[in-house]
MARLUM-549093 format. One line per 2 residues: their letters; for each residue z negated, y, x negated of C-alpha. Coordinates in steps of 0.2 Angstrom, whole numbers. Layout:
BEGIN
a> Z Y X ~ ...
REM end
This chain:
BEGIN
mn> 0 0 0 ~ -4 12 -14
ni> 13 9 -22 ~ 22 12 -5
ta> 12 29 -3 ~ 17 34 -21
yf> 35 30 -18 ~ 35 41 -2
rl> 26 55 -11 ~ 38 54 -25
mr> 53 55 -13 ~ 46 69 -4
ag> 44 79 -21 ~ 62 75 -25
wv> 67 81 -8 ~ 57 97 -10
ma> 64 100 -28 ~ 82 97 -22
re> 80 108 -6 ~ 73 123 -16
gv> 87 121 -29 ~ 76 116 -44
ia> 86 101 -48 ~ 102 110 -46
sl> 97 123 -59 ~ 93 110 -72
pv> 106 108 -86 ~ 119 94 -84
dg> 123 92 -102 ~ 121 74 -107
lr> 119 67 -90 ~ 129 51 -86
gp> 132 39 -72 ~ 118 38 -59
ak> 109 53 -66 ~ 125 64 -65
fa> 128 58 -47 ~ 110 62 -42
hr> 112 79 -49 ~ 128 82 -38
ia> 119 76 -23 ~ 104 88 -27
vm> 117 103 -28 ~ 123 99 -11
la> 106 98 -3 ~ 100 114 -11
rr> 98 128 2 ~ 111 142 0
rt> 98 156 -2 ~ 91 147 -18
qq> 108 150 -27 ~ 104 168 -29
te> 87 166 -36 ~ 81 163 -54
ra> 75 145 -58 ~ 57 151 -61
er> 56 158 -43 ~ 63 141 -37
la> 50 132 -46 ~ 36 143 -39
ra> 42 140 -21 ~ 44 121 -24
ve> 27 119 -32 ~ 19 130 -18
rl> 25 118 -5 ~ 20 102 -15
gp> 2 108 -18 ~ -11 109 -32
sy> -7 93 -41 ~ 11 100 -45
vk> 4 116 -51 ~ -6 107 -64
lg> 9 96 -68 ~ 19 111 -71
qf> 6 120 -82 ~ 4 104 -92
la> 23 102 -95 ~ 24 120 -100
tr> 14 115 -115 ~ 27 101 -119
pd> 44 110 -124 ~ 48 94 -133
vv> 48 85 -117 ~ 56 98 -105
gk> 65 109 -117 ~ 61 127 -122
sl> 70 136 -108 ~ 61 125 -94
al> 44 126 -103 ~ 46 145 -102
dl> 49 145 -84 ~ 35 133 -80
al> 23 144 -90 ~ 26 158 -77
lq> 19 147 -63 ~ 4 156 -56
dr> -11 145 -53 ~ -17 155 -38
md> -21 147 -21 ~ -29 152 -5
tf> -47 152 -5 ~ -57 138 5
pm> -71 142 17 ~ -88 147 12
dd> -96 133 21 ~ -86 120 10
ar> -91 129 -5 ~ -110 128 0
qr> -108 110 3 ~ -100 106 -14
ie> -114 116 -22 ~ -129 108 -13
gs> -121 90 -14 ~ -119 93 -33
vg> -135 101 -38 ~ -146 94 -24
rs> -154 111 -19 ~ -149 123 -5
vd> -138 138 -10 ~ -152 150 -4
al> -165 141 -15 ~ -153 143 -30
fv> -146 160 -28 ~ -154 177 -22
sf> -136 181 -15 ~ -120 172 -14
gd> -104 181 -11 ~ -86 178 -5
pi> -74 170 -17 ~ -65 183 -29
aa> -52 171 -36 ~ -45 154 -32
as> -35 142 -42 ~ -28 124 -39
ia> -44 116 -45 ~ -58 128 -41
qv> -63 145 -35 ~ -76 158 -41
hp> -90 167 -32 ~ -101 181 -37
ae> -119 178 -35 ~ -136 183 -41
ve> -151 174 -47 ~ -169 178 -51
de> -180 170 -64 ~ -193 175 -77
ng> -180 186 -85 ~ -177 196 -69
rr> -163 197 -58 ~ -145 195 -65
kv> -128 193 -59 ~ -118 176 -62
av> -101 169 -59 ~ -101 152 -49
kv> -86 141 -50 ~ -84 128 -37
vr> -72 113 -36 ~ -59 113 -22
pg> -63 100 -8 ~ -52 84 -8
ir> -44 89 -24 ~ -48 73 -34
nr> -41 62 -20 ~ -25 72 -19
fy> -23 72 -37 ~ -26 54 -40
hd> -13 50 -26 ~ 0 61 -34
le> -3 54 -51 ~ 3 37 -45
af> 20 46 -42 ~ 20 54 -59
fi> 17 37 -67 ~ 31 29 -58
va> 43 43 -65 ~ 36 40 -82
rm> 39 21 -82 ~ 56 23 -75
ae> 60 35 -89 ~ 54 23 -102
rf> 64 9 -94 ~ 80 17 -90
ip> 82 32 -103 ~ 80 25 -121
ts> 80 42 -129 ~ 64 47 -119
rr> 54 33 -127 ~ 51 43 -143
lr> 42 56 -132 ~ 31 42 -124
pv> 32 48 -106 ~ 18 35 -100
di> 6 42 -113 ~ 10 59 -107
ar> 6 55 -90 ~ -11 47 -96
tl> -14 63 -106 ~ -12 73 -90
eq> -23 61 -80 ~ -37 63 -94
tt> -36 82 -96 ~ -36 85 -77
ki> -51 73 -74 ~ -60 83 -87
em> -55 99 -79 ~ -62 93 -62
dl> -79 89 -69 ~ -87 106 -71
rl> -101 98 -81 ~ -88 95 -95
ea> -82 113 -94 ~ -100 119 -96
aa> -102 107 -111 ~ -87 114 -119
ls> -94 132 -116 ~ -110 127 -124
el> -102 118 -139 ~ -90 133 -143
ae> -105 145 -141 ~ -115 135 -154
nt> -100 135 -166 ~ -97 154 -164
ke> -115 160 -164 ~ -113 168 -181
dp> -95 174 -179 ~ -92 193 -177
gf> -83 200 -162 ~ -82 184 -151
rv> -92 174 -139 ~ -92 164 -123
pa> -103 166 -107 ~ -120 157 -107
vd> -121 142 -95 ~ -135 141 -82
we> -138 123 -83 ~ -151 123 -69
rt> -137 128 -57 ~ -123 117 -64
gr> -117 100 -58 ~ -101 90 -56
dv> -93 101 -43 ~ -101 118 -49
vt> -104 128 -65 ~ -114 144 -65
me> -112 156 -80 ~ -117 173 -85
wv> -106 187 -77 ~ -95 195 -89
yg> -95 214 -89 ~ -80 223 -97
hk> -62 224 -95 ~ -48 211 -96
is> -39 212 -112 ~ -23 215 -103
dm> -29 231 -97 ~ -25 242 -112
pa> -27 259 -104 ~ -45 254 -99
le> -48 247 -116 ~ -42 264 -124
ka> -52 274 -112 ~ -67 264 -116
gh> -64 268 -135 ~ -60 251 -141
dl> -50 249 -157 ~ -34 238 -151
vk> -29 235 -169 ~ -46 228 -173
ls> -46 217 -157 ~ -29 210 -161
ev> -36 204 -178 ~ -52 198 -172
li> -43 187 -158 ~ -32 178 -170
qs> -45 176 -183 ~ -57 169 -171
fl> -44 156 -164 ~ -40 151 -182
rh> -58 149 -187 ~ -61 138 -172
tl> -46 128 -176 ~ -48 125 -195
rd> -67 126 -197 ~ -73 118 -181
gf> -58 107 -175 ~ -62 113 -157
fh> -53 127 -149 ~ -51 135 -132
ad> -33 129 -127 ~ -30 142 -112
mh> -33 159 -121 ~ -21 169 -110
qg> -24 187 -105 ~ -33 183 -89
nl> -46 172 -98 ~ -51 186 -111
fv> -62 200 -108 ~ -68 214 -119
ap> -87 218 -117 ~ -93 236 -118
dg> -99 233 -137 ~ -81 227 -141
ti> -84 209 -142 ~ -71 197 -135
va> -77 186 -122 ~ -67 170 -117
vd> -69 162 -100 ~ -62 147 -91
mg> -64 132 -104 ~ -57 119 -92
iv> -44 115 -106 ~ -49 113 -124
gr> -41 106 -139 ~ -47 96 -154
lg> -40 93 -171 ~ -47 80 -183
kk> -49 83 -202 ~ -32 76 -206
er> -23 87 -193 ~ -32 102 -199
rf> -28 99 -217 ~ -10 95 -211
la> -9 112 -203 ~ -17 122 -218
ei> -6 113 -231 ~ 10 117 -220
lf> 5 136 -219 ~ 1 136 -237
gf> 17 128 -242 ~ 27 140 -233
ir> 18 155 -240 ~ 21 148 -258
rd> 39 142 -253 ~ 34 124 -259
yr> 45 115 -246 ~ 44 99 -256
rv> 25 99 -253 ~ 27 103 -235
ae> 38 88 -233 ~ 26 77 -243
vh> 12 82 -231 ~ 22 75 -216
fe> 25 59 -225 ~ 7 57 -231
ag> 0 60 -213 ~ 11 47 -206
yv> 20 59 -195 ~ 37 55 -201
ps> 43 37 -203 ~ 43 31 -222
hh> 61 25 -221 ~ 67 43 -221
dv> 70 53 -237 ~ 57 66 -243
as> 71 76 -251 ~ 81 77 -236
fa> 66 82 -225 ~ 62 95 -238
qa> 79 102 -236 ~ 77 104 -218
ir> 61 112 -220 ~ 69 125 -232
ai> 81 129 -218 ~ 66 136 -209
ge> 57 144 -223 ~ 70 154 -232
pi> 76 165 -217 ~ 57 169 -214
hg> 55 175 -232 ~ 69 188 -229
qs> 60 196 -215 ~ 46 209 -214
ae> 28 202 -211 ~ 27 211 -194
ti> 41 201 -187 ~ 36 184 -194
sm> 28 173 -180 ~ 17 158 -186
ak> 19 151 -168 ~ 38 152 -170
ll> 37 144 -187 ~ 28 129 -180
tl> 40 128 -165 ~ 55 127 -177
lf> 46 114 -187 ~ 43 103 -172
ev> 62 105 -168 ~ 67 99 -186
te> 55 84 -186 ~ 63 78 -170
lf> 78 74 -181 ~ 68 64 -192
dm> 60 53 -178 ~ 43 61 -179
et> 34 55 -164 ~ 26 67 -152
rp> 8 73 -157 ~ 0 80 -141
el> -14 88 -151 ~ -2 98 -162
im> 9 103 -147 ~ -7 110 -138
lq> -11 119 -154 ~ 6 126 -155
kt> 6 131 -137 ~ -11 140 -139
mv> -5 149 -154 ~ 10 156 -145
vv> -1 163 -132 ~ -14 170 -143
eg> -2 177 -155 ~ 7 185 -140
vs> -9 193 -134 ~ -12 200 -152
rl> 5 208 -152 ~ 2 215 -135
ln> -13 224 -142 ~ -4 229 -158
pn> 15 229 -158 ~ 15 230 -177
fn> 3 215 -178 ~ 5 207 -195
mw> 0 188 -192 ~ -1 183 -210
ka> -11 198 -216 ~ -23 195 -201
se> -25 177 -204 ~ -26 177 -223
pv> -45 179 -224 ~ -48 163 -212
vg> -34 152 -219 ~ -37 157 -237
ew> -56 153 -236 ~ -52 136 -228
ia> -39 132 -240 ~ -51 137 -255
rn> -64 125 -248 ~ -54 111 -242
lg> -38 110 -253 ~ -45 115 -270
pa> -58 106 -281 ~ -70 106 -266
rv> -58 94 -257 ~ -60 81 -270
lt> -79 81 -268 ~ -78 81 -249
dv> -66 66 -250 ~ -78 57 -262
rd> -93 60 -250 ~ -83 55 -235
gl> -77 39 -244 ~ -95 35 -249
ha> -101 37 -231 ~ -87 26 -225
aa> -91 13 -238 ~ -110 13 -233
rl> -105 11 -214 ~ -93 -4 -219
ae> -107 -12 -229 ~ -119 -11 -214
qa> -106 -20 -203 ~ -102 -33 -216
pv> -112 -47 -208 ~ -105 -44 -191
la> -87 -43 -198 ~ -89 -59 -208
qr> -96 -68 -192 ~ -80 -62 -182
ae> -69 -68 -196 ~ -77 -85 -196
nl> -75 -86 -177 ~ -57 -81 -177
sq> -53 -94 -191 ~ -61 -108 -180
em> -51 -102 -165 ~ -35 -101 -174
dq> -38 -119 -182 ~ -42 -126 -165
ms> -26 -118 -157 ~ -15 -125 -171
rn> -21 -142 -167 ~ -21 -141 -148
gl> -8 -128 -145 ~ -9 -113 -133
rf> -13 -118 -115 ~ -17 -108 -99
da> -31 -115 -88 ~ -27 -117 -69
et> -35 -100 -65 ~ -24 -90 -77
ak> -8 -99 -72 ~ -13 -95 -53
ai> -16 -77 -58 ~ 1 -75 -67
gk> 10 -82 -51 ~ 1 -70 -40
ae> 5 -55 -51 ~ 24 -60 -52
ah> 24 -62 -33 ~ 16 -45 -31
ys> 29 -36 -42 ~ 43 -45 -33
rs> 36 -40 -16 ~ 33 -22 -22
gr> 51 -21 -28 ~ 58 -26 -11
ia> 46 -14 -2 ~ 52 0 -13
lw> 70 -3 -9 ~ 67 -3 10
vi> 57 14 8 ~ 72 21 -2
al> 84 15 11 ~ 74 22 26
ta> 71 39 17 ~ 90 40 14
vy> 93 38 33 ~ 80 51 37
ia> 88 63 25 ~ 105 60 32
fq> 99 64 50 ~ 90 80 44
l> 107 86 37
REM end
């Protein structure tokens, strides 16, 4: 039954996308056979009025009809230009995550069910929502405790959003599996893994305790950092469906007239913003992955305050070293070293030639060195780098793509504050310090220390590993003597699974046929 529902949801989505002209606006280059035929059908199904509108507007209308799950899907795919292409990714990035507010009674029920106390007991006052998105909406409120009366922001999860998203997710997985099965070129992009990543990130985003934990972790990491902070979490009034945090006073970073009127130094703000992001990325390996203008405020004292940490990114030590060495290699024009880093990290398959890859890297780096520092974009450099690596079978690295997407956004905000923003000069103190600590002599000491720790952990586990090896040896020996056999239960389970898949396939064909008849009558 779940599969049938998922097929119906998928076909409805296809119908909406076709009627709103989204499919008709997609490029046809490279389409062959059934895919090209389907595109022609979609062109015929598109409403006439859609032909006069831009693709971004068509996407917005289609997503509005399909609901919040597709808003999240669009926003997620906007971070994956390697999957949907740069042009479509830019259009998806324009999708506004703005939805109608839901009733106050529903918000109160979510809060009370999550925290276990009445809204009146938790808050002195609780106001109407001031903003609503696909996952949650925000209410102003006031609390009173030993520190006195203070204003807070209360974020509440939208009712029914989890069930709706999980149902729509089944359709997303069907598309991903079909792509891997019927489009061999898509396998390098691992569409099923992409769907799993969307599932995981959205599950995290819908549990507001995890957003609160992310705020707490970033606050701890940045407590000594100049000019940047995040709101404090009120854990007493936080649960799975609600997070309460301090109210942020100040101006949105996009409101430049207000910032200038308040006497803030926009040039300094642009530098603090990019330095803070790079510090979080390189030093901590943990960064706010949704730092657009709407999520950044400037407090009266000039401190940048970042809100809405539903989406975060993490980089391991290897990825951080990879990023720093790439940037350092481009600065020194050491393209051979940049190429070697890709091979050492295992990002480019070893059967490729390092010298050829270095040649491709040079094609990116040399034009950049002919430009003024103000026009060089670090985000653009990484974008070009990922395009080149595609030619050398570099598999998609979701954590690096998220980093690149966030860097594009942060760098864009910095350039908005300061049109003459020099990315390299602003980032040099942070990148230079990290390189000195991690790519120089200190790196050797760090690697030795990490190696000793790993050896110590391995020694602790040696008895367990030895026992497992002995058990495996005995099982292999027994298998070689007796052969591999299925017991009756296993054979029965396999038979049931095969019957289930055959039945699902037949049902899917009937669903498709009935839908085609329905569409024909609608026309």
